[in-house]
C-alpha positions, 0 to 999 in steps of 0.5 A: 659460315654465318653471313649476315647481309643485313646491309650488312721478309757479308761478311763471313765470320772469318772475314769479320774476325780477320777485320777485327784483328787487323784493326786491333793491331793497327790501334796498338802499333800506332799512336793516337792521331792528334785531335783537331781543335774544333773537332769533338770526340766521336761517340757511339750512338747508344740505343734508345731506352724503353720508356712509358707514360701512364695516365688515368682516365674515365669514359661512359660506355653503355651508360656505365662509367669505366676507369682505365689507365692509358700507357704510351711506351716503347719496347725494345726488341733484342737479339738473344745476346742483348743487341737491340734491333727495334724500338716498338711504340704502342699504347695500351688501354687497361681497365682499372680495378679488375680483380683478376686480369687473367680472366679479362680479354686482351686485344692486340690491334694494328692497321695495315698499309703496309706502312700504316700506324695503328692510329685508324682503328685506335681513333676511329673504332676501337679505342676510348677516343674518336675523331669527330666526323660528321655522321656520314663520315666527312671531315668537319672543318678544321681545327679538328678534335677528339671526343669520348668513343661511346662505341669503344670495345674497352668495356669488353677487352683490354686494348694494346695498339701496335705501330710496326717498325718505321710506322708511328714512333716505331724505328729500327736500331740502327735505322739503316737496318729498317729493311729487315722489318719491311717485309711480310716475314720480318713484319710478322716476326717483329710484331709477334715478338712484341706481343710475346714480350707484352704478354710475358711482362704483364702476366697475361699468358692466360687471359683470353687473347685476340687480334684485330687488324684492318686492311693489310693488318688483316694479312698480318693477323692471319699470318700472325695466327699461324706463327704465334701458335706454331712458333710461340705456342701462343693460342688465340681465342679470336681474330677480328678482321676489318676490310680483310685481304688474305689472298692478293690474287683477288684484288690485283688487276693484272693482265691474265688475272680475271679474278678481280674483275669478277669479285669487284662487280658487286661493289661496282654495283653498290657504288652505282646504286648509291650514286643513283646510276642504275636503272629504275628496277635495280634502284628500287632495292639495293639488296635486289641489285647486289643479289643480281650482281653477285649471281651474274659475277659468279656465273655468266660473267665468269664464263665469259671471261674464261672464254676470252677471245673465243667468246661469240659476238652475241654473247659478248654483246649480252655481257656488255649490256648486262654489265652496263646495267650493273655498273652504270657505265656506258656500254661502249666504254665496257666494250672497249675495256674488253669486258674488264674495268679496273678499279681506277677506271671505274672510279674515274668513269662513273661520275665523269660527266659531272667532273667528279670521281668516287673514292677507293676506300669509300666509294660514297665520297666524291672527288673534284675532277681536274682533268675530265679527260684523264684515265684515272683520278688524281686523288682519292677523296675518301683518304683525303677526308680522314688524313688531316683530321686523324693526323691533327687529332693524334699529334694533339692527343698523344702529347696533351692527354697521354703525356708522350714527349717526342720530336720524332714525326709520327708516321701515320701512313709512311712510304718509308717501308717501301719496297716491301719484301714479300719473301716467300711469295716471290713470283706469286700472289700473297696468300696467307689464308693457309696460315689462318686455316692452320691456326683454326684447324690446330686450335679448334676453338679459334673464331674469326669475325670479318667486317665488310663495307659494301662501298669499299673498293680497296678490299671488296666484300665479294672478294673476302667471301671468295677467300673464306669459301676457298679457305679449305676448312673442315665442315665442322669449323666453318661456322667459326667464321662469321661475317657482317656487312656495312653500308659504308667503306673500308673504314666503315666506322667513320659512318656513325650508324656502321660504327654503332653496329660494329660495336655490337658485332664485336662485343657479341663476338668477343663474348662468344669467343671466350 
């Protein structure tokens, strides 16, 4: 694996038939009921029709003009009998004047949640427009606006952004059946069907094909890689994972699961370093601080947690002191936490004395603490910094520039998908890494790139390294995975230098995976 750490989810048929026959007999046996004067005749609600809006645009990327067509549209997913089950909203950006589209890469992109639309990757990193933020990734004062994204990867690949069912403008048909799509299997199958339909209708089966996912979108992408290949014969050239989580056991702070405490430690260290809470020798070098934290997490800390209550008083005291050194937290707090500090205790405690909290998505950002005595923060400042700007900019853009008309609320990040069903993963942690391993083993040309933020406390980089170190790939395939590390958070692209670096990484990856 290449690693560049350069701050790096009835009725029986007979019963149904019986009911139909009973209703039909009743209809013939009785005259129609008289209609009340003011009562309007009832009509069956017809499923929506597919529609599209195409607009022409141009952008300067790398000093060169690129002309492209943007298509905002919907695709109906149907059963084989023609019954519509869902309307999927998408936006495609296709480069104009390409002599042979089958030679141009095609990337399907989506975000996570579960419950997120694709707005974040589209208007933050990959698409031809981006939300204007300050260079550090903080929101500018409203009103918010879009600018051309000179770091878009549209010069490298055509882009199709997908909103899964119940996110964005995508809806189940009828909506009461939305739960059929609100689970890992239903989600995978519906997104895969959209990809198949789009690829078929646009004659792109022989184009180099990529997936790009962020957060839970990486879970979806990994699961899709195996599903597409094994169920549809749809082989990918590459997968781009932004802030990855494939094994949820690495991030679930549950009693009896010590793994997250180990794997979050280096990200705690990075955060404490950024906020100047480490001792002077560690403050002198972030690289040195992270190296020490990773080594301690992998060795002494893992062993100390493995011993549980049998740890000796001396070893416990040493572990407390070392954790305090690497977390920037008081030894008493760590001791009282039984050597285990979950994420929301950390984000609250690090700057408690200053009545400030740090972000989960980006721990560089600070929140104002209302109650300094509470155990956890009241909000995530790193989500608050992006929610309003992306929402306002998107709603203006899709109507004013892409000419898409709809009175539906665009569900940026929705709770409508919950409770989410984990289907085959009931009573165990979700882990889709085997689907990715199978895809990479059966398609030995499949490459994977993973982008990690040092200040990401949602999907910490050391947990991602652990997952890929335990993927079970044959030795001959391990170098098909490459990683890079960024001095930013979960949405590293909100930080301008990280966005520029991400563009370089992705362009190199796409070129090397064809």
